[in-house]
N, C-alpha and C positions, 0 to 999 in steps of 0.2 A: 597445790592449789587447784581447785576445780573451776573450769571456765563456765561463765554464765552465758548460755546460749539463748536465753530468753530476755534479751535486752529490751528495756522499755523504750518505745519510740517517743520522739518529741511530742509533748502533749499540746503544743500550739495548734490551734484550729483556724482554718480559713473558710470562707464561704465563696463558692464559685457559682456565678449566675449562668444558668443554662436554660434554653427554651424547653418547656415541658413536652412539646410535641416530639422532640428527638428522644427524650427519655421514654415516652410512650411507644414510639416506633421500635426502639431498642428492646423493650420488654416484649413487644409483639413478635419480633424476629426471634427472640429467645424461645418463645412458645412454639413458633413454627419449627425451629431447630429440634425440638423435643419429639416431633411426630415421626421421625425416621424417613423423611422424604429425600434424604441426602444420598440415596442409592443412585439417583439420576445424575450423572456427571455434568450434563449441561446445566441443570438447575443448580447444582452445587457450586459451579463456577460463578454463575450470576448471583447466587445467594451470598457467596463470600465477598463478592465485589460490593454488594449492597450493604452488608455488615461493615465492611471497611469504610464505606462512605458515611454511614450513620455514626460510627465510632469517631470519625474525623470531626463531626459536629459536636461531639461530647468530650473531645480530648483536651479541653482547656484546664485540666487538673495538673498542677505542677508536679514534676518528679519529686519523689520522696513523700508524697501524701497518699493516703488511702481514704476511700469513702467510708465514713463511720456512721453517717446519718443522712437520710434524705427526707425532704419535706417540700411542700409547695408554699411559696411566698406569693401573695397576691398584692400587687401594687395598686393603690387606689388614689385617685386625684379628684378633688372637688371641682365640679363643673358648674359654671354659672349658666343657668338657663335663661334665655331671653323670653320675656313675657310679651306675647303679641297682642 
């Protein structure tokens, strides 16, 4: 009997609320990482600390879940304006 190594993950999805600014910063740091400035050991050490800090702001995804889709949700609230 052949083992099935391509097991289907649980299809249950959850939504995790994150601040968009930390996603933007994470994307920006990924871009910086692609420029090859990591030759400088001092910069690399500080950069890795910064990446760890940003990842800690985004780490509210429970174990066993992978990101399958990202989008922006805008919350709106009706505001009553005072007429002067």
